[in-house]
VEXVEXVEX-506084 format. One record per atom (N, C-alpha, C): residue in three letters; x, y, z; atom name. Coordinates in pm, whole numbers, plus 50000, padded with zeros to 5 digits. Example, Ala and Ser with C-alpha at 12.3 -4.5 7.8 and 13.67 -1.06 7.14 Angstrom:
2
<ALA, <51319, 49431, 50780>, N>
<ALA, <51230, 49550, 50780>, CA>
<ALA, <51320, 49670, 50780>, C>
<SER, <51285, 49775, 50708>, N>
<SER, <51367, 49894, 50714>, CA>
<SER, <51290, 50003, 50787>, C>
REM end
This chain:
117
<MET, <40724, 18929, 24991>, N>
<MET, <40642, 19011, 24904>, CA>
<MET, <40593, 18924, 24790>, C>
<SER, <40468, 18937, 24754>, N>
<SER, <40411, 18857, 24646>, CA>
<SER, <40470, 18898, 24511>, C>
<SER, <40455, 18810, 24411>, N>
<SER, <40506, 18843, 24279>, CA>
<SER, <40434, 18962, 24219>, C>
<VAL, <40304, 18975, 24249>, N>
<VAL, <40229, 19091, 24200>, CA>
<VAL, <40281, 19218, 24266>, C>
<GLY, <40303, 19213, 24396>, N>
<GLY, <40358, 19328, 24466>, CA>
<GLY, <40496, 19364, 24415>, C>
<MET, <40576, 19263, 24390>, N>
<MET, <40710, 19287, 24336>, CA>
<MET, <40701, 19353, 24198>, C>
<THR, <40607, 19309, 24117>, N>
<THR, <40587, 19369, 23986>, CA>
<THR, <40555, 19517, 23999>, C>
<CYS, <40467, 19551, 24093>, N>
<CYS, <40430, 19690, 24117>, CA>
<CYS, <40553, 19773, 24149>, C>
<TRP, <40635, 19722, 24240>, N>
<TRP, <40750, 19801, 24282>, CA>
<TRP, <40860, 19801, 24178>, C>
<LEU, <40869, 19699, 24096>, N>
<LEU, <40965, 19704, 23986>, CA>
<LEU, <40924, 19809, 23884>, C>
<LEU, <40794, 19822, 23861>, N>
<LEU, <40747, 19929, 23772>, CA>
<LEU, <40777, 20066, 23831>, C>
<LEU, <40761, 20081, 23962>, N>
<LEU, <40797, 20208, 24025>, CA>
<LEU, <40947, 20234, 24011>, C>
<LEU, <41027, 20130, 24018>, N>
<LEU, <41171, 20145, 23999>, CA>
<LEU, <41199, 20200, 23859>, C>
<LEU, <41132, 20147, 23758>, N>
<LEU, <41151, 20196, 23623>, CA>
<LEU, <41111, 20343, 23611>, C>
<VAL, <41001, 20378, 23673>, N>
<VAL, <40958, 20519, 23673>, CA>
<VAL, <41062, 20604, 23743>, C>
<THR, <41114, 20555, 23855>, N>
<THR, <41217, 20628, 23929>, CA>
<THR, <41339, 20651, 23842>, C>
<MET, <41383, 20548, 23775>, N>
<MET, <41501, 20561, 23690>, CA>
<MET, <41476, 20660, 23577>, C>
<THR, <41357, 20659, 23522>, N>
<THR, <41322, 20752, 23416>, CA>
<THR, <41323, 20895, 23468>, C>
<MET, <41275, 20915, 23590>, N>
<MET, <41265, 21048, 23646>, CA>
<MET, <41397, 21099, 23703>, C>
<MET, <41497, 21013, 23717>, N>
<MET, <41622, 21055, 23777>, CA>
<MET, <41687, 21169, 23700>, C>
<SER, <41669, 21172, 23570>, N>
<SER, <41727, 21280, 23492>, CA>
<SER, <41663, 21414, 23526>, C>
<ASP, <41543, 21411, 23582>, N>
<ASP, <41474, 21533, 23622>, CA>
<ASP, <41500, 21570, 23767>, C>
<ALA, <41578, 21491, 23836>, N>
<ALA, <41599, 21511, 23980>, CA>
<ALA, <41705, 21618, 24002>, C>
<ASP, <41665, 21745, 23997>, N>
<ASP, <41760, 21853, 24012>, CA>
<ASP, <41792, 21885, 24157>, C>
<GLU, <41719, 21830, 24251>, N>
<GLU, <41743, 21856, 24393>, CA>
<GLU, <41806, 21736, 24463>, C>
<GLY, <41853, 21638, 24390>, N>
<GLY, <41918, 21522, 24448>, CA>
<GLY, <41823, 21415, 24496>, C>
<HIS, <41695, 21427, 24465>, N>
<HIS, <41600, 21324, 24503>, CA>
<HIS, <41492, 21312, 24397>, C>
<VAL, <41422, 21200, 24404>, N>
<VAL, <41309, 21175, 24315>, CA>
<VAL, <41187, 21160, 24404>, C>
<GLU, <41079, 21230, 24368>, N>
<GLU, <40956, 21220, 24446>, CA>
<GLU, <40845, 21165, 24357>, C>
<LEU, <40782, 21058, 24405>, N>
<LEU, <40669, 20998, 24336>, CA>
<LEU, <40548, 21008, 24429>, C>
<ILE, <40441, 21067, 24379>, N>
<ILE, <40322, 21089, 24460>, CA>
<ILE, <40206, 21010, 24401>, C>
<GLY, <40137, 20938, 24488>, N>
<GLY, <40021, 20861, 24447>, CA>
<GLY, <39901, 20894, 24533>, C>
<ALA, <39785, 20850, 24487>, N>
<ALA, <39661, 20872, 24561>, CA>
<ALA, <39561, 20766, 24520>, C>
<GLY, <39462, 20745, 24607>, N>
<GLY, <39354, 20654, 24570>, CA>
<GLY, <39302, 20570, 24684>, C>
<ALA, <39277, 20445, 24653>, N>
<ALA, <39208, 20351, 24741>, CA>
<ALA, <39266, 20349, 24883>, C>
<THR, <39177, 20339, 24980>, N>
<THR, <39219, 20336, 25120>, CA>
<THR, <39254, 20196, 25169>, C>
<ALA, <39190, 20094, 25114>, N>
<ALA, <39209, 19958, 25163>, CA>
<ALA, <39355, 19911, 25160>, C>
<PRO, <39430, 19936, 25051>, N>
<PRO, <39567, 19886, 25047>, CA>
<PRO, <39670, 19984, 25105>, C>
<ALA, <39627, 20095, 25160>, N>
<ALA, <39721, 20200, 25202>, CA>
<ALA, <39826, 20151, 25301>, C>
<SER, <39787, 20071, 25399>, N>
<SER, <39886, 20026, 25498>, CA>
<SER, <39991, 19935, 25434>, C>
<VAL, <39951, 19858, 25336>, N>
<VAL, <40047, 19773, 25265>, CA>
<VAL, <40141, 19860, 25183>, C>
<TYR, <40086, 19958, 25113>, N>
<TYR, <40170, 20049, 25033>, CA>
<TYR, <40271, 20122, 25120>, C>
<VAL, <40229, 20167, 25237>, N>
<VAL, <40320, 20238, 25327>, CA>
<VAL, <40436, 20147, 25369>, C>
<ALA, <40407, 20023, 25400>, N>
<ALA, <40512, 19928, 25438>, CA>
<ALA, <40606, 19903, 25320>, C>
<TRP, <40550, 19885, 25200>, N>
<TRP, <40633, 19862, 25082>, CA>
<TRP, <40720, 19985, 25051>, C>
<MET, <40663, 20103, 25069>, N>
<MET, <40738, 20226, 25042>, CA>
<MET, <40861, 20237, 25130>, C>
<ALA, <40845, 20205, 25258>, N>
<ALA, <40957, 20211, 25350>, CA>
<ALA, <41066, 20113, 25310>, C>
<ALA, <41027, 19993, 25275>, N>
<ALA, <41125, 19891, 25233>, CA>
<ALA, <41194, 19932, 25103>, C>
<TYR, <41117, 19983, 25010>, N>
<TYR, <41172, 20024, 24880>, CA>
<TYR, <41271, 20139, 24898>, C>
<ARG, <41229, 20239, 24975>, N>
<ARG, <41316, 20355, 24995>, CA>
<ARG, <41445, 20315, 25065>, C>
<SER, <41434, 20228, 25163>, N>
<SER, <41552, 20181, 25235>, CA>
<SER, <41649, 20109, 25142>, C>
<SER, <41597, 20026, 25053>, N>
<SER, <41683, 19950, 24963>, CA>
<SER, <41744, 20036, 24853>, C>
<ARG, <41679, 20148, 24819>, N>
<ARG, <41729, 20235, 24712>, CA>
<ARG, <41815, 20349, 24762>, C>
<ARG, <41812, 20375, 24893>, N>
<ARG, <41882, 20491, 24949>, CA>
<ARG, <42029, 20500, 24908>, C>
<PRO, <42104, 20389, 24900>, N>
<PRO, <42244, 20403, 24859>, CA>
<PRO, <42261, 20457, 24716>, C>
<PHE, <42156, 20448, 24636>, N>
<PHE, <42167, 20485, 24495>, CA>
<PHE, <42099, 20618, 24462>, C>
<VAL, <41982, 20638, 24518>, N>
<VAL, <41905, 20760, 24492>, CA>
<VAL, <41806, 20782, 24606>, C>
<ASP, <41783, 20907, 24639>, N>
<ASP, <41687, 20940, 24744>, CA>
<ASP, <41548, 20942, 24682>, C>
<VAL, <41473, 20833, 24702>, N>
<VAL, <41338, 20821, 24646>, CA>
<VAL, <41238, 20854, 24756>, C>
<ARG, <41153, 20951, 24730>, N>
<ARG, <41050, 20991, 24825>, CA>
<ARG, <40915, 20950, 24769>, C>
<LEU, <40856, 20850, 24830>, N>
<LEU, <40727, 20797, 24786>, CA>
<LEU, <40618, 20843, 24881>, C>
<LYS, <40509, 20892, 24825>, N>
<LYS, <40395, 20935, 24906>, CA>
<LYS, <40268, 20876, 24846>, C>
<TYR, <40174, 20845, 24934>, N>
<TYR, <40044, 20793, 24889>, CA>
<TYR, <39935, 20855, 24974>, C>
<HIS, <39842, 20924, 24909>, N>
<HIS, <39729, 20987, 24978>, CA>
<HIS, <39607, 20897, 24964>, C>
<ALA, <39572, 20829, 25071>, N>
<ALA, <39459, 20735, 25071>, CA>
<ALA, <39330, 20813, 25092>, C>
<ARG, <39266, 20852, 24982>, N>
<ARG, <39144, 20932, 24989>, CA>
<ARG, <39028, 20870, 24912>, C>
<GLY, <39046, 20750, 24864>, N>
<GLY, <38940, 20682, 24792>, CA>
<GLY, <38973, 20662, 24645>, C>
<SER, <38915, 20557, 24590>, N>
<SER, <38943, 20521, 24450>, CA>
<SER, <38906, 20630, 24352>, C>
<GLY, <38790, 20691, 24373>, N>
<GLY, <38747, 20798, 24282>, CA>
<GLY, <38845, 20914, 24280>, C>
<PHE, <38894, 20952, 24399>, N>
<PHE, <38992, 21059, 24408>, CA>
<PHE, <39119, 21023, 24333>, C>
<GLY, <39164, 20899, 24349>, N>
<GLY, <39286, 20855, 24280>, CA>
<GLY, <39270, 20859, 24129>, C>
<LYS, <39155, 20814, 24080>, N>
<LYS, <39132, 20815, 23935>, CA>
<LYS, <39125, 20958, 23882>, C>
<GLU, <39063, 21048, 23957>, N>
<GLU, <39058, 21188, 23917>, CA>
<GLU, <39198, 21251, 23918>, C>
<ALA, <39276, 21218, 24020>, N>
<ALA, <39409, 21275, 24034>, CA>
<ALA, <39502, 21229, 23921>, C>
<ILE, <39496, 21102, 23885>, N>
<ILE, <39583, 21053, 23778>, CA>
<ILE, <39538, 21110, 23643>, C>
<ALA, <39407, 21126, 23626>, N>
<ALA, <39356, 21183, 23500>, CA>
<ALA, <39395, 21329, 23484>, C>
<SER, <39409, 21400, 23595>, N>
<SER, <39445, 21542, 23588>, CA>
<SER, <39596, 21565, 23603>, C>
<ASP, <39674, 21458, 23601>, N>
<ASP, <39820, 21465, 23615>, CA>
<ASP, <39864, 21525, 23748>, C>
<SER, <39782, 21511, 23852>, N>
<SER, <39818, 21561, 23985>, CA>
<SER, <39908, 21464, 24060>, C>
<VAL, <39910, 21337, 24019>, N>
<VAL, <39991, 21235, 24085>, CA>
<VAL, <40062, 21151, 23978>, C>
<ASN, <40163, 21075, 24023>, N>
<ASN, <40237, 20988, 23934>, CA>
<ASN, <40176, 20850, 23921>, C>
<TYR, <40101, 20808, 24023>, N>
<TYR, <40036, 20677, 24021>, CA>
<TYR, <39911, 20683, 24107>, C>
<ALA, <39818, 20591, 24085>, N>
<ALA, <39693, 20591, 24159>, CA>
<ALA, <39651, 20448, 24189>, C>
<GLY, <39572, 20433, 24294>, N>
<GLY, <39517, 20303, 24330>, CA>
<GLY, <39366, 20309, 24325>, C>
<SER, <39305, 20203, 24274>, N>
<SER, <39159, 20199, 24267>, CA>
<SER, <39112, 20055, 24271>, C>
<ASP, <38992, 20036, 24324>, N>
<ASP, <38933, 19903, 24321>, CA>
<ASP, <38838, 19889, 24203>, C>
<SER, <38831, 19991, 24119>, N>
<SER, <38747, 19983, 23999>, CA>
<SER, <38835, 20006, 23876>, C>
<LEU, <38789, 19955, 23765>, N>
<LEU, <38864, 19963, 23640>, CA>
<LEU, <38851, 20101, 23577>, C>
<LEU, <38948, 20135, 23494>, N>
<LEU, <38936, 20255, 23412>, CA>
<LEU, <38831, 20230, 23305>, C>
<SER, <38755, 20331, 23274>, N>
<SER, <38652, 20317, 23170>, CA>
<SER, <38714, 20338, 23032>, C>
<GLN, <38640, 20305, 22930>, N>
<GLN, <38688, 20330, 22794>, CA>
<GLN, <38711, 20479, 22772>, C>
<ASP, <38624, 20563, 22831>, N>
<ASP, <38643, 20708, 22821>, CA>
<ASP, <38775, 20751, 22885>, C>
<ASP, <38809, 20689, 23000>, N>
<ASP, <38937, 20719, 23065>, CA>
<ASP, <39052, 20690, 22971>, C>
<TYR, <39047, 20574, 22906>, N>
<TYR, <39153, 20536, 22812>, CA>
<TYR, <39154, 20627, 22690>, C>
<ASN, <39036, 20667, 22643>, N>
<ASN, <39031, 20756, 22527>, CA>
<ASN, <39093, 20893, 22560>, C>
<ASN, <39068, 20941, 22683>, N>
<ASN, <39121, 21070, 22724>, CA>
<ASN, <39268, 21065, 22761>, C>
<LYS, <39314, 20955, 22814>, N>
<LYS, <39454, 20940, 22858>, CA>
<LYS, <39505, 20802, 22814>, C>
<PRO, <39534, 20784, 22686>, N>
<PRO, <39573, 20651, 22638>, CA>
<PRO, <39703, 20597, 22699>, C>
<GLU, <39783, 20684, 22762>, N>
<GLU, <39908, 20638, 22822>, CA>
<GLU, <39887, 20571, 22958>, C>
<LEU, <39767, 20580, 23015>, N>
<LEU, <39741, 20515, 23143>, CA>
<LEU, <39736, 20364, 23126>, C>
<GLN, <39789, 20294, 23224>, N>
<GLN, <39787, 20148, 23224>, CA>
<GLN, <39742, 20101, 23361>, C>
<MET, <39669, 19990, 23362>, N>
<MET, <39624, 19930, 23488>, CA>
<MET, <39697, 19797, 23507>, C>
<PHE, <39730, 19767, 23632>, N>
<PHE, <39781, 19635, 23667>, CA>
<PHE, <39751, 19612, 23814>, C>
<PRO, <39726, 19488, 23852>, N>
<PRO, <39696, 19460, 23993>, CA>
<PRO, <39822, 19473, 24079>, C>
<SER, <39805, 19531, 24196>, N>
<SER, <39919, 19543, 24286>, CA>
<SER, <39899, 19463, 24414>, C>
<ILE, <39773, 19440, 24451>, N>
<ILE, <39747, 19369, 24576>, CA>
<ILE, <39606, 19309, 24569>, C>
<ALA, <39589, 19196, 24631>, N>
<ALA, <39456, 19134, 24641>, CA>
<ALA, <39417, 19132, 24789>, C>
<LEU, <39298, 19177, 24817>, N>
<LEU, <39250, 19183, 24956>, CA>
<LEU, <39123, 19101, 24970>, C>
<SER, <39098, 19058, 25090>, N>
<SER, <38971, 18993, 25118>, CA>
<SER, <38895, 19078, 25218>, C>
<VAL, <38765, 19067, 25214>, N>
<VAL, <38680, 19141, 25307>, CA>
<VAL, <38613, 19039, 25398>, C>
<HIS, <38617, 19063, 25527>, N>
<HIS, <38557, 18972, 25624>, CA>
<HIS, <38443, 19042, 25695>, C>
<CYS, <38332, 18974, 25703>, N>
<CYS, <38217, 19027, 25776>, CA>
<CYS, <38203, 18951, 25908>, C>
<PHE, <38177, 19025, 26012>, N>
<PHE, <38159, 18966, 26143>, CA>
<PHE, <38015, 18989, 26186>, C>
<VAL, <37953, 18887, 26242>, N>
<VAL, <37814, 18896, 26285>, CA>
<VAL, <37805, 18859, 26432>, C>
<ASN, <37735, 18940, 26506>, N>
<ASN, <37710, 18908, 26646>, CA>
<ASN, <37586, 18819, 26651>, C>
<SER, <37602, 18694, 26686>, N>
<SER, <37492, 18598, 26682>, CA>
<SER, <37407, 18598, 26809>, C>
<HIS, <37435, 18686, 26901>, N>
<HIS, <37358, 18689, 27026>, CA>
<HIS, <37233, 18770, 27011>, C>
REM end
């Protein structure tokens, strides 16, 4: 796992630990939404994270890959705990929700294929 990816999941660990006091059903659930491009990577990381944390706490991670705009709207409306986007938060976003923070979690490349025939 890359250092950026590890940073992302360490931050989720901190959120998990913070939410443990609210875990009245014996588990912690973190729900995210947003960008579709990194979804398969997030799903793989979630499985590894949950497996490594299972002896300590039942962490249920979910990610709804519905697009960056959806993720930004969901985090702004407090519908999710975290969001993914390929675009930055605007100054208006920060003014409306100053507690939001952005950090990179994954870098992707896009490849174009051309049929030369």
